[in-house]
mmCIF file of the C-alpha atoms, coordinates in Angstrom:
data_MODEL
# 
_entry.id   MODEL 
# 
loop_
_atom_site.group_PDB 
_atom_site.id 
_atom_site.type_symbol 
_atom_site.label_atom_id 
_atom_site.label_alt_id 
_atom_site.label_comp_id 
_atom_site.label_asym_id 
_atom_site.label_entity_id 
_atom_site.label_seq_id 
_atom_site.pdbx_PDB_ins_code 
_atom_site.Cartn_x 
_atom_site.Cartn_y 
_atom_site.Cartn_z 
_atom_site.occupancy 
_atom_site.B_iso_or_equiv 
_atom_site.pdbx_formal_charge 
_atom_site.auth_seq_id 
_atom_site.auth_comp_id 
_atom_site.auth_asym_id 
_atom_site.auth_atom_id 
_atom_site.pdbx_PDB_model_num 
ATOM 1   C CA . MET A 1 1   ? 38.954  -17.595 -39.937 1.00 0.00 ? 1   MET A CA 1 
ATOM 2   C CA . GLU A 1 2   ? 39.144  -15.170 -42.783 1.00 0.00 ? 2   GLU A CA 1 
ATOM 3   C CA . LEU A 1 3   ? 38.485  -11.200 -42.001 1.00 0.00 ? 3   LEU A CA 1 
ATOM 4   C CA . GLN A 1 4   ? 35.137  -10.778 -43.580 1.00 0.00 ? 4   GLN A CA 1 
ATOM 5   C CA . SER A 1 5   ? 33.957  -14.000 -40.889 1.00 0.00 ? 5   SER A CA 1 
ATOM 6   C CA . VAL A 1 6   ? 35.141  -12.106 -38.133 1.00 0.00 ? 6   VAL A CA 1 
ATOM 7   C CA . THR A 1 7   ? 33.761  -9.050  -38.895 1.00 0.00 ? 7   THR A CA 1 
ATOM 8   C CA . ASN A 1 8   ? 30.266  -10.394 -39.426 1.00 0.00 ? 8   ASN A CA 1 
ATOM 9   C CA . VAL A 1 9   ? 30.515  -11.775 -36.001 1.00 0.00 ? 9   VAL A CA 1 
ATOM 10  C CA . LEU A 1 10  ? 31.769  -8.701  -34.442 1.00 0.00 ? 10  LEU A CA 1 
ATOM 11  C CA . ALA A 1 11  ? 29.198  -7.010  -36.253 1.00 0.00 ? 11  ALA A CA 1 
ATOM 12  C CA . ILE A 1 12  ? 26.252  -9.364  -34.757 1.00 0.00 ? 12  ILE A CA 1 
ATOM 13  C CA . VAL A 1 13  ? 28.046  -8.914  -31.048 1.00 0.00 ? 13  VAL A CA 1 
ATOM 14  C CA . ILE A 1 14  ? 27.816  -5.052  -31.482 1.00 0.00 ? 14  ILE A CA 1 
ATOM 15  C CA . SER A 1 15  ? 24.052  -5.244  -32.598 1.00 0.00 ? 15  SER A CA 1 
ATOM 16  C CA . VAL A 1 16  ? 23.252  -7.964  -29.639 1.00 0.00 ? 16  VAL A CA 1 
ATOM 17  C CA . VAL A 1 17  ? 25.008  -5.461  -27.067 1.00 0.00 ? 17  VAL A CA 1 
ATOM 18  C CA . ALA A 1 18  ? 23.349  -2.288  -28.665 1.00 0.00 ? 18  ALA A CA 1 
ATOM 19  C CA . LEU A 1 19  ? 19.836  -4.427  -28.615 1.00 0.00 ? 19  LEU A CA 1 
ATOM 20  C CA . SER A 1 20  ? 20.153  -5.329  -24.912 1.00 0.00 ? 20  SER A CA 1 
ATOM 21  C CA . VAL A 1 21  ? 21.432  -1.586  -23.548 1.00 0.00 ? 21  VAL A CA 1 
ATOM 22  C CA . SER A 1 22  ? 18.385  -0.099  -25.721 1.00 0.00 ? 22  SER A CA 1 
ATOM 23  C CA . ALA A 1 23  ? 15.872  -2.731  -23.846 1.00 0.00 ? 23  ALA A CA 1 
ATOM 24  C CA . TYR A 1 24  ? 17.416  -1.664  -20.370 1.00 0.00 ? 24  TYR A CA 1 
ATOM 25  C CA . LEU A 1 25  ? 16.938  1.988   -20.882 1.00 0.00 ? 25  LEU A CA 1 
ATOM 26  C CA . ALA A 1 26  ? 13.584  1.444   -22.253 1.00 0.00 ? 26  ALA A CA 1 
ATOM 27  C CA . ALA A 1 27  ? 12.590  -0.699  -19.102 1.00 0.00 ? 27  ALA A CA 1 
ATOM 28  C CA . ARG A 1 28  ? 14.319  1.685   -16.975 1.00 0.00 ? 28  ARG A CA 1 
ATOM 29  C CA . GLN A 1 29  ? 12.149  4.753   -18.569 1.00 0.00 ? 29  GLN A CA 1 
ATOM 30  C CA . THR A 1 30  ? 8.978   3.399   -18.133 1.00 0.00 ? 30  THR A CA 1 
ATOM 31  C CA . ARG A 1 31  ? 9.547   2.931   -14.816 1.00 0.00 ? 31  ARG A CA 1 
ATOM 32  C CA . THR A 1 32  ? 10.255  6.229   -14.006 1.00 0.00 ? 32  THR A CA 1 
ATOM 33  C CA . ALA A 1 33  ? 7.702   7.497   -15.922 1.00 0.00 ? 33  ALA A CA 1 
ATOM 34  C CA . ALA A 1 34  ? 5.695   5.162   -14.055 1.00 0.00 ? 34  ALA A CA 1 
ATOM 35  C CA . ALA A 1 35  ? 6.889   6.456   -10.611 1.00 0.00 ? 35  ALA A CA 1 
ATOM 36  C CA . GLY A 1 36  ? 6.393   10.041  -11.791 1.00 0.00 ? 36  GLY A CA 1 
ATOM 37  C CA . TYR A 1 37  ? 2.499   9.512   -12.448 1.00 0.00 ? 37  TYR A CA 1 
ATOM 38  C CA . ALA A 1 38  ? 2.080   7.887   -9.279  1.00 0.00 ? 38  ALA A CA 1 
ATOM 39  C CA . LEU A 1 39  ? 4.010   10.289  -7.327  1.00 0.00 ? 39  LEU A CA 1 
ATOM 40  C CA . PRO A 1 40  ? 0.919   13.040  -6.983  1.00 0.00 ? 40  PRO A CA 1 
ATOM 41  C CA . VAL A 1 41  ? -1.427  10.506  -6.224  1.00 0.00 ? 41  VAL A CA 1 
ATOM 42  C CA . VAL A 1 42  ? 0.624   8.986   -3.556  1.00 0.00 ? 42  VAL A CA 1 
ATOM 43  C CA . LEU A 1 43  ? 1.528   12.370  -1.884  1.00 0.00 ? 43  LEU A CA 1 
ATOM 44  C CA . GLN A 1 44  ? -2.342  13.547  -2.079  1.00 0.00 ? 44  GLN A CA 1 
ATOM 45  C CA . VAL A 1 45  ? -3.234  10.226  -0.275  1.00 0.00 ? 45  VAL A CA 1 
ATOM 46  C CA . PHE A 1 46  ? -0.587  10.711  2.347   1.00 0.00 ? 46  PHE A CA 1 
ATOM 47  C CA . ASP A 1 47  ? -1.934  14.509  2.900   1.00 0.00 ? 47  ASP A CA 1 
ATOM 48  C CA . GLN A 1 48  ? -5.314  13.128  3.579   1.00 0.00 ? 48  GLN A CA 1 
ATOM 49  C CA . PHE A 1 49  ? -3.963  11.179  6.375   1.00 0.00 ? 49  PHE A CA 1 
ATOM 50  C CA . ARG A 1 50  ? -2.746  14.436  7.853   1.00 0.00 ? 50  ARG A CA 1 
ATOM 51  C CA . THR A 1 51  ? -6.228  16.109  8.064   1.00 0.00 ? 51  THR A CA 1 
ATOM 52  C CA . PRO A 1 52  ? -7.814  17.104  11.748  1.00 0.00 ? 52  PRO A CA 1 
ATOM 53  C CA . GLU A 1 53  ? -11.100 15.409  10.674  1.00 0.00 ? 53  GLU A CA 1 
ATOM 54  C CA . PHE A 1 54  ? -9.164  12.257  9.539   1.00 0.00 ? 54  PHE A CA 1 
ATOM 55  C CA . PHE A 1 55  ? -7.067  12.158  12.885  1.00 0.00 ? 55  PHE A CA 1 
ATOM 56  C CA . THR A 1 56  ? -10.234 12.379  15.326  1.00 0.00 ? 56  THR A CA 1 
ATOM 57  C CA . ALA A 1 57  ? -12.002 9.631   13.342  1.00 0.00 ? 57  ALA A CA 1 
ATOM 58  C CA . ARG A 1 58  ? -8.927  7.629   13.322  1.00 0.00 ? 58  ARG A CA 1 
ATOM 59  C CA . GLN A 1 59  ? -8.577  7.900   17.303  1.00 0.00 ? 59  GLN A CA 1 
ATOM 60  C CA . PHE A 1 60  ? -12.637 6.812   17.739  1.00 0.00 ? 60  PHE A CA 1 
ATOM 61  C CA . VAL A 1 61  ? -11.652 3.784   15.416  1.00 0.00 ? 61  VAL A CA 1 
ATOM 62  C CA . TYR A 1 62  ? -8.586  3.317   17.661  1.00 0.00 ? 62  TYR A CA 1 
ATOM 63  C CA . HIS A 1 63  ? -10.144 3.825   21.289  1.00 0.00 ? 63  HIS A CA 1 
ATOM 64  C CA . ARG A 1 64  ? -13.731 3.788   21.272  1.00 0.00 ? 64  ARG A CA 1 
ATOM 65  C CA . LEU A 1 65  ? -15.213 2.049   17.901  1.00 0.00 ? 65  LEU A CA 1 
ATOM 66  C CA . ASN A 1 66  ? -15.003 -1.779  19.982  1.00 0.00 ? 66  ASN A CA 1 
ATOM 67  C CA . LYS A 1 67  ? -16.101 -0.521  23.627  1.00 0.00 ? 67  LYS A CA 1 
ATOM 68  C CA . GLU A 1 68  ? -19.109 1.858   22.431  1.00 0.00 ? 68  GLU A CA 1 
ATOM 69  C CA . PHE A 1 69  ? -20.320 -1.566  19.874  1.00 0.00 ? 69  PHE A CA 1 
ATOM 70  C CA . ASP A 1 70  ? -19.953 -4.345  21.864  1.00 0.00 ? 70  ASP A CA 1 
ATOM 71  C CA . PRO A 1 71  ? -21.080 -7.033  20.720  1.00 0.00 ? 71  PRO A CA 1 
ATOM 72  C CA . PRO A 1 72  ? -19.854 -5.722  17.279  1.00 0.00 ? 72  PRO A CA 1 
ATOM 73  C CA . VAL A 1 73  ? -22.897 -5.003  14.590  1.00 0.00 ? 73  VAL A CA 1 
ATOM 74  C CA . ALA A 1 74  ? -22.419 -4.835  10.472  1.00 0.00 ? 74  ALA A CA 1 
ATOM 75  C CA . LEU A 1 75  ? -21.123 -1.452  9.420   1.00 0.00 ? 75  LEU A CA 1 
ATOM 76  C CA . VAL A 1 76  ? -24.731 -0.705  7.807   1.00 0.00 ? 76  VAL A CA 1 
ATOM 77  C CA . ASP A 1 77  ? -26.015 -0.961  11.460  1.00 0.00 ? 77  ASP A CA 1 
ATOM 78  C CA . LEU A 1 78  ? -23.799 1.265   12.957  1.00 0.00 ? 78  LEU A CA 1 
ATOM 79  C CA . PRO A 1 79  ? -25.281 5.112   13.697  1.00 0.00 ? 79  PRO A CA 1 
ATOM 80  C CA . VAL A 1 80  ? -24.485 7.529   11.206  1.00 0.00 ? 80  VAL A CA 1 
ATOM 81  C CA . GLU A 1 81  ? -21.653 9.466   12.929  1.00 0.00 ? 81  GLU A CA 1 
ATOM 82  C CA . ALA A 1 82  ? -19.606 5.632   13.954  1.00 0.00 ? 82  ALA A CA 1 
ATOM 83  C CA . GLN A 1 83  ? -20.112 4.860   10.176  1.00 0.00 ? 83  GLN A CA 1 
ATOM 84  C CA . THR A 1 84  ? -18.862 8.018   9.178   1.00 0.00 ? 84  THR A CA 1 
ATOM 85  C CA . ALA A 1 85  ? -15.735 7.854   10.881  1.00 0.00 ? 85  ALA A CA 1 
ATOM 86  C CA . VAL A 1 86  ? -14.879 4.169   10.298  1.00 0.00 ? 86  VAL A CA 1 
ATOM 87  C CA . ARG A 1 87  ? -15.695 4.909   6.273   1.00 0.00 ? 87  ARG A CA 1 
ATOM 88  C CA . LEU A 1 88  ? -13.351 8.021   6.289   1.00 0.00 ? 88  LEU A CA 1 
ATOM 89  C CA . VAL A 1 89  ? -10.476 5.654   8.452   1.00 0.00 ? 89  VAL A CA 1 
ATOM 90  C CA . ALA A 1 90  ? -10.723 2.105   6.723   1.00 0.00 ? 90  ALA A CA 1 
ATOM 91  C CA . GLY A 1 91  ? -11.907 3.665   3.701   1.00 0.00 ? 91  GLY A CA 1 
ATOM 92  C CA . ARG A 1 92  ? -8.236  5.663   3.198   1.00 0.00 ? 92  ARG A CA 1 
ATOM 93  C CA . TYR A 1 93  ? -6.654  2.491   4.324   1.00 0.00 ? 93  TYR A CA 1 
ATOM 94  C CA . ASP A 1 94  ? -8.397  0.400   1.767   1.00 0.00 ? 94  ASP A CA 1 
ATOM 95  C CA . ASP A 1 95  ? -7.298  2.741   -1.008  1.00 0.00 ? 95  ASP A CA 1 
ATOM 96  C CA . LEU A 1 96  ? -3.682  2.661   0.355   1.00 0.00 ? 96  LEU A CA 1 
ATOM 97  C CA . GLY A 1 97  ? -4.053  -1.723  -0.006  1.00 0.00 ? 97  GLY A CA 1 
ATOM 98  C CA . LYS A 1 98  ? -5.399  -1.022  -3.765  1.00 0.00 ? 98  LYS A CA 1 
ATOM 99  C CA . LEU A 1 99  ? -2.493  1.075   -4.705  1.00 0.00 ? 99  LEU A CA 1 
ATOM 100 C CA . VAL A 1 100 ? 0.111   -1.640  -3.437  1.00 0.00 ? 100 VAL A CA 1 
ATOM 101 C CA . ALA A 1 101 ? -2.164  -4.521  -4.867  1.00 0.00 ? 101 ALA A CA 1 
ATOM 102 C CA . HIS A 1 102 ? -2.416  -2.761  -8.351  1.00 0.00 ? 102 HIS A CA 1 
ATOM 103 C CA . GLY A 1 103 ? 1.338   -2.414  -8.358  1.00 0.00 ? 103 GLY A CA 1 
ATOM 104 C CA . ILE A 1 104 ? 1.005   1.567   -8.325  1.00 0.00 ? 104 ILE A CA 1 
ATOM 105 C CA . VAL A 1 105 ? 3.232   1.784   -5.427  1.00 0.00 ? 105 VAL A CA 1 
ATOM 106 C CA . ASP A 1 106 ? 6.071   -0.376  -4.024  1.00 0.00 ? 106 ASP A CA 1 
ATOM 107 C CA . GLU A 1 107 ? 4.483   -2.182  -1.049  1.00 0.00 ? 107 GLU A CA 1 
ATOM 108 C CA . ASP A 1 108 ? 7.590   -1.453  1.224   1.00 0.00 ? 108 ASP A CA 1 
ATOM 109 C CA . LEU A 1 109 ? 6.759   2.571   0.917   1.00 0.00 ? 109 LEU A CA 1 
ATOM 110 C CA . ILE A 1 110 ? 3.098   1.963   2.315   1.00 0.00 ? 110 ILE A CA 1 
ATOM 111 C CA . ILE A 1 111 ? 4.440   -0.557  4.891   1.00 0.00 ? 111 ILE A CA 1 
ATOM 112 C CA . GLY A 1 112 ? 7.450   2.095   5.928   1.00 0.00 ? 112 GLY A CA 1 
ATOM 113 C CA . SER A 1 113 ? 5.398   4.708   6.174   1.00 0.00 ? 113 SER A CA 1 
ATOM 114 C CA . ASN A 1 114 ? 1.685   3.402   7.506   1.00 0.00 ? 114 ASN A CA 1 
ATOM 115 C CA . GLY A 1 115 ? 2.027   -0.472  8.190   1.00 0.00 ? 115 GLY A CA 1 
ATOM 116 C CA . THR A 1 116 ? 1.560   -0.269  12.086  1.00 0.00 ? 116 THR A CA 1 
ATOM 117 C CA . ALA A 1 117 ? -1.965  2.037   11.702  1.00 0.00 ? 117 ALA A CA 1 
ATOM 118 C CA . THR A 1 118 ? -2.924  -0.583  9.165   1.00 0.00 ? 118 THR A CA 1 
ATOM 119 C CA . ARG A 1 119 ? -2.823  -3.244  11.031  1.00 0.00 ? 119 ARG A CA 1 
ATOM 120 C CA . LYS A 1 120 ? -4.581  -1.515  14.047  1.00 0.00 ? 120 LYS A CA 1 
ATOM 121 C CA . VAL A 1 121 ? -7.009  -0.148  12.217  1.00 0.00 ? 121 VAL A CA 1 
ATOM 122 C CA . TRP A 1 122 ? -7.933  -3.596  10.483  1.00 0.00 ? 122 TRP A CA 1 
ATOM 123 C CA . ALA A 1 123 ? -7.960  -5.173  14.110  1.00 0.00 ? 123 ALA A CA 1 
ATOM 124 C CA . ALA A 1 124 ? -10.204 -2.507  14.998  1.00 0.00 ? 124 ALA A CA 1 
ATOM 125 C CA . VAL A 1 125 ? -12.925 -2.764  12.258  1.00 0.00 ? 125 VAL A CA 1 
ATOM 126 C CA . ALA A 1 126 ? -12.756 -6.453  11.332  1.00 0.00 ? 126 ALA A CA 1 
ATOM 127 C CA . PRO A 1 127 ? -15.381 -7.622  13.478  1.00 0.00 ? 127 PRO A CA 1 
ATOM 128 C CA . PHE A 1 128 ? -18.009 -4.925  11.771  1.00 0.00 ? 128 PHE A CA 1 
ATOM 129 C CA . VAL A 1 129 ? -16.383 -5.613  8.313   1.00 0.00 ? 129 VAL A CA 1 
ATOM 130 C CA . LEU A 1 130 ? -16.504 -9.610  8.670   1.00 0.00 ? 130 LEU A CA 1 
ATOM 131 C CA . LEU A 1 131 ? -20.177 -8.985  9.766   1.00 0.00 ? 131 LEU A CA 1 
ATOM 132 C CA . ASP A 1 132 ? -21.009 -6.747  6.954   1.00 0.00 ? 132 ASP A CA 1 
ATOM 133 C CA . ARG A 1 133 ? -19.243 -8.981  4.186   1.00 0.00 ? 133 ARG A CA 1 
ATOM 134 C CA . ALA A 1 134 ? -21.402 -12.209 5.265   1.00 0.00 ? 134 ALA A CA 1 
ATOM 135 C CA . GLU A 1 135 ? -24.942 -10.733 5.965   1.00 0.00 ? 135 GLU A CA 1 
ATOM 136 C CA . ASN A 1 136 ? -24.529 -8.304  2.700   1.00 0.00 ? 136 ASN A CA 1 
ATOM 137 C CA . ASN A 1 137 ? -22.778 -11.089 0.368   1.00 0.00 ? 137 ASN A CA 1 
ATOM 138 C CA . ALA A 1 138 ? -19.892 -7.938  -0.162  1.00 0.00 ? 138 ALA A CA 1 
ATOM 139 C CA . THR A 1 139 ? -16.387 -7.656  -0.678  1.00 0.00 ? 139 THR A CA 1 
ATOM 140 C CA . THR A 1 140 ? -16.019 -4.473  1.616   1.00 0.00 ? 140 THR A CA 1 
ATOM 141 C CA . TRP A 1 141 ? -12.471 -3.364  2.432   1.00 0.00 ? 141 TRP A CA 1 
ATOM 142 C CA . CYS A 1 142 ? -10.619 -6.478  1.057   1.00 0.00 ? 142 CYS A CA 1 
ATOM 143 C CA . TYR A 1 143 ? -7.679  -4.262  0.002   1.00 0.00 ? 143 TYR A CA 1 
ATOM 144 C CA . LEU A 1 144 ? -7.638  -3.346  3.730   1.00 0.00 ? 144 LEU A CA 1 
ATOM 145 C CA . GLU A 1 145 ? -7.481  -6.915  4.968   1.00 0.00 ? 145 GLU A CA 1 
ATOM 146 C CA . ASP A 1 146 ? -4.981  -7.678  2.299   1.00 0.00 ? 146 ASP A CA 1 
ATOM 147 C CA . LEU A 1 147 ? -2.707  -4.813  3.259   1.00 0.00 ? 147 LEU A CA 1 
ATOM 148 C CA . ALA A 1 148 ? -3.090  -5.861  6.736   1.00 0.00 ? 148 ALA A CA 1 
ATOM 149 C CA . ARG A 1 149 ? -1.933  -9.306  5.993   1.00 0.00 ? 149 ARG A CA 1 
ATOM 150 C CA . ARG A 1 150 ? 1.016   -8.248  4.130   1.00 0.00 ? 150 ARG A CA 1 
ATOM 151 C CA . VAL A 1 151 ? 2.421   -6.011  7.139   1.00 0.00 ? 151 VAL A CA 1 
ATOM 152 C CA . GLU A 1 152 ? 1.958   -9.083  9.363   1.00 0.00 ? 152 GLU A CA 1 
ATOM 153 C CA . ARG A 1 153 ? 4.296   -11.041 6.966   1.00 0.00 ? 153 ARG A CA 1 
ATOM 154 C CA . LYS A 1 154 ? 6.791   -7.824  6.275   1.00 0.00 ? 154 LYS A CA 1 
ATOM 155 C CA . PRO A 1 155 ? 6.802   -5.610  9.238   1.00 0.00 ? 155 PRO A CA 1 
ATOM 156 C CA . PRO A 1 156 ? 7.438   -2.140  9.310   1.00 0.00 ? 156 PRO A CA 1 
ATOM 157 C CA . ARG A 1 157 ? 10.871  -2.974  11.252  1.00 0.00 ? 157 ARG A CA 1 
ATOM 158 C CA . ALA A 1 158 ? 12.149  -4.947  8.381   1.00 0.00 ? 158 ALA A CA 1 
ATOM 159 C CA . VAL A 1 159 ? 11.440  -2.321  5.605   1.00 0.00 ? 159 VAL A CA 1 
ATOM 160 C CA . TYR A 1 160 ? 13.284  0.006   8.009   1.00 0.00 ? 160 TYR A CA 1 
ATOM 161 C CA . GLU A 1 161 ? 16.104  -2.272  8.001   1.00 0.00 ? 161 GLU A CA 1 
ATOM 162 C CA . ARG A 1 162 ? 16.101  -2.944  4.494   1.00 0.00 ? 162 ARG A CA 1 
ATOM 163 C CA . LEU A 1 163 ? 16.713  0.586   3.992   1.00 0.00 ? 163 LEU A CA 1 
ATOM 164 C CA . GLN A 1 164 ? 19.450  1.126   6.426   1.00 0.00 ? 164 GLN A CA 1 
ATOM 165 C CA . LEU A 1 165 ? 17.502  3.889   7.759   1.00 0.00 ? 165 LEU A CA 1 
ATOM 166 C CA . ASP A 1 166 ? 19.308  5.519   10.748  1.00 0.00 ? 166 ASP A CA 1 
ATOM 167 C CA . TYR A 1 167 ? 16.538  6.527   13.461  1.00 0.00 ? 167 TYR A CA 1 
ATOM 168 C CA . THR A 1 168 ? 16.770  6.486   17.419  1.00 0.00 ? 168 THR A CA 1 
ATOM 169 C CA . ARG A 1 169 ? 15.263  3.113   18.746  1.00 0.00 ? 169 ARG A CA 1 
ATOM 170 C CA . GLU A 1 170 ? 15.343  4.160   22.269  1.00 0.00 ? 170 GLU A CA 1 
ATOM 171 C CA . PRO A 1 171 ? 15.221  7.472   24.435  1.00 0.00 ? 171 PRO A CA 1 
# 
């Protein structure tokens, strides 16, 4: 092989390597920019889970909703106070489901931080939501339901193990 051919092949190899590195760096920069954009949104949503109003409403959903309304009724048929509590809680978890379903945040972040609560909320509100869907031909809180199913397939403990979290499991 003559020197000019070797030089041409070497130039092509260097160009391909440079193009590959550039493509990798561009993709990485895009992911970093997207994560930076989503972070304020995620932090704001997480803050909403710490308010006294939310905590009180979630306790109602967990402990009183199914006892006070047995058999369940459609959401629109609940008294305003109960409806407000249910909408506050289920709506927030539905918002988390939207962030996951649309790829705004990694599902492991949401499952690890809110997976158990998501399943509990869905279990509590599902009878009311399903009646509401049937009576109103609605898709009420479909993102919440999807997120709860994702949590069933990948429980929070699986996320913790994958991350190798170092935490106390027993007293």
